[in-house]
C-alpha positions in Angstrom: 105.2 114.3 98.4 109.0 114.2 97.9 111.4 117.1 97.3 115.2 116.9 97.1 118.0 119.3 96.5 121.7 118.8 96.0 124.3 121.6 96.1 127.9 121.2 94.9 130.0 123.1 97.4 133.2 122.3 95.6 134.5 119.7 93.2 135.0 117.4 96.2 132.1 118.2 98.5 128.4 117.8 97.8 125.6 118.8 100.2 122.1 117.3 99.8 118.7 117.6 101.4 115.5 115.7 101.1 112.0 116.3 102.5 109.0 113.9 102.1 105.6 113.2 103.6 102.3 111.5 103.1 98.8 111.3 104.5 97.3 107.8 104.2 93.8 107.1 105.4 91.5 104.1 105.0 88.0 103.5 106.4 86.0 100.4 106.9 82.3 99.5 107.6 81.7 95.9 108.7 78.5 94.0 109.5 78.8 90.8 111.6 76.6 88.3 113.3 77.5 86.3 116.4 75.2 83.4 117.1 75.1 81.1 120.1 73.4 77.7 119.8 72.7 74.8 122.2 72.0 71.4 120.8 71.5 73.0 117.4 69.0 75.5 118.6 69.8 79.2 118.5 69.7 80.8 122.0 71.0 84.3 121.2 72.1 86.5 118.4 74.2 89.7 118.3 74.3 91.9 115.3 77.4 94.1 115.2 78.1 97.2 113.1 81.7 98.4 113.2 83.1 101.6 111.7 86.9 102.0 111.7 89.3 104.7 110.5 93.0 104.3 110.4 95.0 107.3 109.3 98.8 107.6 109.1 100.7 110.9 108.7 104.4 111.1 108.0 107.0 113.8 107.6 110.7 113.3 107.1 113.8 115.4 106.5 117.4 114.5 105.6 120.6 116.4 105.3 123.7 114.7 103.9 127.2 115.7 103.1 129.7 113.8 100.9 133.3 114.7 100.7 135.8 113.0 98.4 139.4 113.3 99.6 140.7 111.7 96.5 139.5 109.0 94.1 138.5 106.0 96.1 138.5 107.8 99.5 135.3 109.6 100.7 133.4 110.4 103.8 129.6 110.5 104.1 127.4 112.1 106.8 123.7 111.6 107.0 121.2 113.2 109.5 117.5 112.1 109.3 114.4 113.0 111.3 111.2 111.1 110.9 107.8 111.8 112.4 104.8 109.5 112.2 101.3 109.9 113.6 98.7 107.2 113.7 95.0 107.7 114.7 92.7 104.7 114.8 89.2 105.4 116.1 86.5 102.6 116.1 82.8 102.5 116.9 80.8 99.4 117.7 77.0 99.2 117.7 75.8 95.9 119.1 72.2 94.7 119.1 71.4 91.7 121.3 68.5 89.4 120.4 67.1 86.3 122.1 66.7 83.0 120.4 63.4 84.0 118.8 64.8 87.2 117.3 63.4 89.7 119.8 65.6 92.7 120.6 66.8 92.6 124.2 69.2 95.6 124.4 71.7 97.8 122.5 75.3 98.4 123.5 77.4 101.1 122.0 81.2 100.9 122.4 84.0 103.0 121.0 87.8 102.7 121.0 90.6 105.0 120.0 94.4 104.8 119.5 96.6 107.8 119.0 100.4 107.2 118.5 102.9 109.9 117.6 106.4 108.5 116.8 109.7 110.4 116.6 112.9 108.9 115.1 116.2 110.7 114.7 119.1 109.0 112.9 122.8 110.1 112.5 125.3 108.2 110.5 128.9 108.6 109.5 130.5 106.4 106.9 134.1 106.2 105.5 135.3 104.4 102.4 138.9 103.9 101.1 140.2 101.9 98.2 143.7 100.2 98.8 144.9 99.6 95.3 142.9 97.2 93.1 142.4 94.4 95.6 141.4 95.9 98.9 138.5 98.2 99.8 137.7 99.3 103.4 134.4 100.6 104.8 133.7 101.7 108.4 131.4 104.0 110.3 129.1 104.7 113.2 125.3 105.1 113.5 123.0 106.4 116.3 119.2 106.0 116.3 117.0 107.7 118.9 113.3 106.6 118.8 110.3 107.3 121.0 106.5 107.2 121.0 103.6 107.8 123.2 100.7 105.4 122.7 97.2 106.2 124.0 94.6 103.5 123.8 91.1 104.0 125.2 87.8 102.0 125.2 84.5 103.4 126.4 80.9 102.2 126.7 77.8 104.3 126.5 75.8 104.0 129.7 72.6 106.2 130.3 73.9 108.8 127.8 77.4 109.0 129.3 80.6 107.4 127.9 82.2 105.3 130.7 85.8 104.3 130.4 86.7 100.6 130.4 89.9 100.4 132.5 90.8 97.0 131.2 91.5 98.2 127.8 92.5 101.9 128.5 96.2 102.8 129.0 99.0 105.1 128.0 102.5 103.8 127.3 105.7 105.6 126.5 108.7 103.9 124.8 112.2 105.4 124.5 114.9 103.5 122.7 118.5 104.4 121.9 120.6 102.3 119.6 124.3 102.8 118.8 126.4 100.9 116.3 129.9 100.9 114.9 131.0 98.7 111.9 134.0 97.8 109.9 134.3 95.8 106.7 136.9 94.9 104.1 136.5 93.7 100.5 139.3 91.6 99.0 139.5 90.6 95.4 142.1 87.8 95.3 141.9 87.4 91.5 139.3 87.5 88.7 137.5 84.5 90.0 137.6 84.8 93.8 136.5 87.6 96.1 135.9 87.9 99.8 134.2 90.3 102.2 134.8 90.4 106.0 132.7 92.5 108.4 132.1 93.1 112.0 129.4 95.3 113.6 128.8 96.1 117.3 125.4 97.3 118.5 124.3 98.6 121.9 120.6 99.1 122.7 118.9 100.8 125.6 115.1 100.4 125.8 112.7 101.8 128.4 108.9 101.3 128.3 106.6 103.0 130.9 102.9 102.4 131.2 100.6 104.8 133.0 99.1 102.1 135.2 101.9 99.5 135.5 104.9 101.9 135.7 108.2 100.7 134.3 107.4 97.7 132.2 110.7 97.3 130.3 114.2 98.4 131.3 116.7 96.6 129.0 120.2 97.3 128.0 122.3 94.9 125.8 125.1 94.8 123.4 125.9 92.3 120.7 128.6 91.6 118.1 127.6 90.7 114.5 130.3 89.1 112.3 129.8 88.4 108.6 131.9 86.6 105.9 131.1 86.5 102.2 132.8 84.4 99.5 132.2 84.5 95.8 133.7 82.5 93.0 133.0 83.2 89.3 132.7 80.0 87.4 132.0 81.5 84.0 130.1 84.4 82.4 126.7 83.1 83.5 127.5 81.2 86.8 129.0 82.0 90.2 129.3 80.2 93.5 128.5 82.1 96.7 128.9 81.2 100.4 127.8 83.4 103.3 128.0 83.4 107.1 126.2 86.2 109.1 124.8 86.8 112.5 121.9 89.2 112.7 119.2 90.5 114.9 115.5 91.1 114.0 113.8 94.0 115.6 110.0 94.7 115.6 108.9 97.9 113.9 107.7 100.7 116.2 104.1 100.5 115.0 104.2 96.7 115.9 105.1 97.6 119.5 102.2 100.2 119.9 99.3 98.3 121.5 95.8 98.5 120.1 92.4 97.0 120.8 90.0 95.4 118.2 86.8 93.7 119.3 85.5 90.8 117.2 82.3 90.4 119.2 81.1 91.4 122.7 82.6 88.3 124.4 
């Protein structure tokens, strides 16, 4: 679901809003066999039946304001809030057999993962055109992200579900990122154009686990320069050269731990 609304406050100022969301669920049933052999002879067999559900829910809201001071000069402000929730329960029914196929025992295991994620983003951007050859862009951005990740694994023993402490834990991640950037476009002539940019980012990350305590406490800042050059050769061909320095960050759902069992071992 996606709904947007724009309102023209004046001939120079526009206020916009956007709301969106989804509920995405998939389920799986899997049958697997795990066989152990010694010198070609089967010594044990485990039949596994796994039922999994993975459901993602998402809500987001955006408010943006754009003001044009004069043609070629404008200011943009964006404020976003994003909420995600992931629930991932699994059940495992394991039947153990000896080499001859006689049932020895049954083991029932279940796991669960619950992860709410909150992200808030604020961004301010300014653009100004200097004549026909120069264009300037600059701005600042702040991102505040956090999640609580609960993972649990339990085994059924004499009718009671017993927690497996090896695979059960709760972790909390809080991350703050701040960035300022500036860039300039220069069109030397009809054939040659350049773009120069510089961005500075500062990140503060803290990860706490229920059992281990503070796992990550990291603060770092980095500069990211960029240079672009483009030369138009003819109507169909152009030559481009680029130098950039960037950083790749894992997505928040990549950093949320989970447990999947392929077989009882």
